[in-house]
C-alpha positions, 0 to 999 in steps of 0.5 A: 522469499519474494519481494512485494512492491506497493505503488501509489501516487504519494505513498501516504495512505492507500500504499502505507495501509497495504504495506502494513497489511501485507506485512501482517498477512505475509508474516516473515514470508515476504518482503514487503515495500511501499513507494510513491511516484512522489512522497507526501509523507505518512498520512496520520489518519491512515496511521490511526485507522490502522492503529484501530485494527491493531497494525502500527504503521507510525513508523513508516516513511514515505518513499519514492520509487527510485529508492527501490531500483535495485531490489528485485521484485516479484510482485508490483501491486499499483493501488491507485490508477495514477500510479498504474498509469504513470508507473516508471519503468522497473527493472526485472521480471515480476508480476504486475497487479492493479487495483483502484482504491479511492483515495481517502485522503480526498474525503470531504464532510465532518471529521467523523465522515472523513475518518469513516471513509479512512476505515471504508478504504482500509477495509477494502485494502485489508481484504485485498492483501488478504487474499493476495497473500493467500493467492500468491504467497501462501499457496 
């Protein structure tokens, strides 16, 4: 079974959403992990918008990359430029992927505008994860 790590700055929004979708699309064909260079806790709005799409990430935890140094990853996906540029050394031979998704936690405006930005980013991540699993795991 392949192991996939999703890495972001704070492991609160984008990487949590990606972990949820990668788990969904991979079913039981890959081990999915997410971590941050820092830990900021799982964002309640990320939990909300994932729940709206039928995926429960309410039991996810915000983890630091240092917790996973002993796991042999096959793929590492960075989902923000900061994590891509500041990714600590990870042992092993893995394929690295990068896609800079907007940070929905930085959205401003009315509560409806903010949640709409979370939904927009969620949908971008969902499409990326669906394609990633189809191209890398299910081939």
